[in-house]
C-alpha positions as CSV (number, residue, x, y, z in Angstrom):
1,M,249.8,26.0,58.5
2,A,252.4,24.3,60.6
3,K,255.0,26.2,62.7
4,P,258.7,25.5,62.2
5,A,259.8,23.0,64.8
6,V,262.6,20.8,66.0
7,D,261.6,17.6,67.8
8,R,263.9,15.2,69.4
9,S,263.6,11.5,68.4
10,F,264.1,8.9,71.0
11,D,263.9,6.1,68.4
12,H,266.5,7.5,65.9
13,P,269.8,9.3,66.2
14,N,268.4,12.1,64.1
15,V,266.3,15.2,64.9
16,Q,262.8,15.6,63.3
17,F,262.2,19.0,61.5
18,T,258.9,20.5,60.6
19,C,258.5,23.5,58.2
20,E,255.7,26.0,57.7
21,C,255.0,24.4,54.3
22,G,254.1,21.2,56.0
23,W,257.3,19.3,55.2
24,T,258.6,17.0,57.9
25,G,261.8,15.0,57.9
26,L,265.1,14.3,59.6
27,D,268.0,16.7,60.0
28,A,270.0,14.4,57.6
29,D,267.4,15.2,54.9
30,V,268.3,18.9,55.0
31,E,271.3,19.6,52.8
32,D,270.9,23.1,51.5
33,W,272.1,26.2,53.4
34,A,271.4,29.8,52.6
35,V,274.3,32.3,53.0
36,Q,272.8,35.5,54.2
37,E,275.6,38.1,53.8
38,D,273.4,41.0,55.0
39,R,272.9,39.2,58.3
40,D,276.4,37.5,58.5
41,R,274.9,34.1,59.0
42,V,274.2,30.8,57.3
43,V,270.8,29.2,57.7
44,R,269.3,25.8,56.8
45,R,266.8,25.8,54.0
46,C,263.7,23.6,53.6
47,P,264.2,20.9,51.0
48,D,260.6,21.2,49.9
49,C,259.7,24.9,49.7
50,G,263.3,26.3,49.8
51,D,262.5,28.8,52.5
52,T,265.1,29.4,55.2
53,V,264.2,28.0,58.6
54,P,266.4,29.6,61.4
55,E,264.8,27.3,63.9
56,W,266.6,24.3,62.3
57,G,270.1,25.8,62.6
58,T,271.7,29.1,62.1
59,L,275.4,29.7,62.2
60,P,275.9,33.3,63.3
61,S,279.0,34.1,61.4
62,I,279.9,33.3,57.8
63,E,283.6,33.4,58.7
64,G,283.0,30.9,61.5
65,A,281.0,28.6,59.2
66,T,283.8,28.6,56.7
67,A,286.2,27.5,59.4
68,I,284.2,24.4,60.3
69,A,282.3,23.6,57.0
70,R,282.2,20.3,55.3
71,G,279.7,18.4,53.2
72,P,276.5,20.3,52.2
73,L,277.4,23.3,54.3
74,R,280.8,23.6,52.5
75,E,279.1,23.2,49.1
76,S,276.6,26.0,49.9
77,L,279.4,28.3,51.0
78,A,281.4,27.4,47.8
79,E,278.4,28.2,45.6
80,A,278.3,31.6,47.4
81,G,281.9,32.2,46.6
82,Y,283.6,31.5,49.9
83,Y,285.7,28.6,48.6
84,D,287.1,27.7,45.3
85,S,285.0,24.9,43.8
86,E,286.4,21.5,44.5
């Protein structure tokens, strides 16, 4: 089993992610975020297994995330009820 990892790419402008499930891909491939109200944070979710992977990016406050959110992050927050659906 692989360990969650973040690797810098010197050939591409993106960052390489690895999940415990074995999935590897670029940060641009990760579009789903989990809103964890009990921990007041938003965490990236693996596109293959759906598990949250804090190593790939955790925003430590939902309120802060809503202030800066756009794209997939904003969509995940909207699904969790933090925005009206657009």
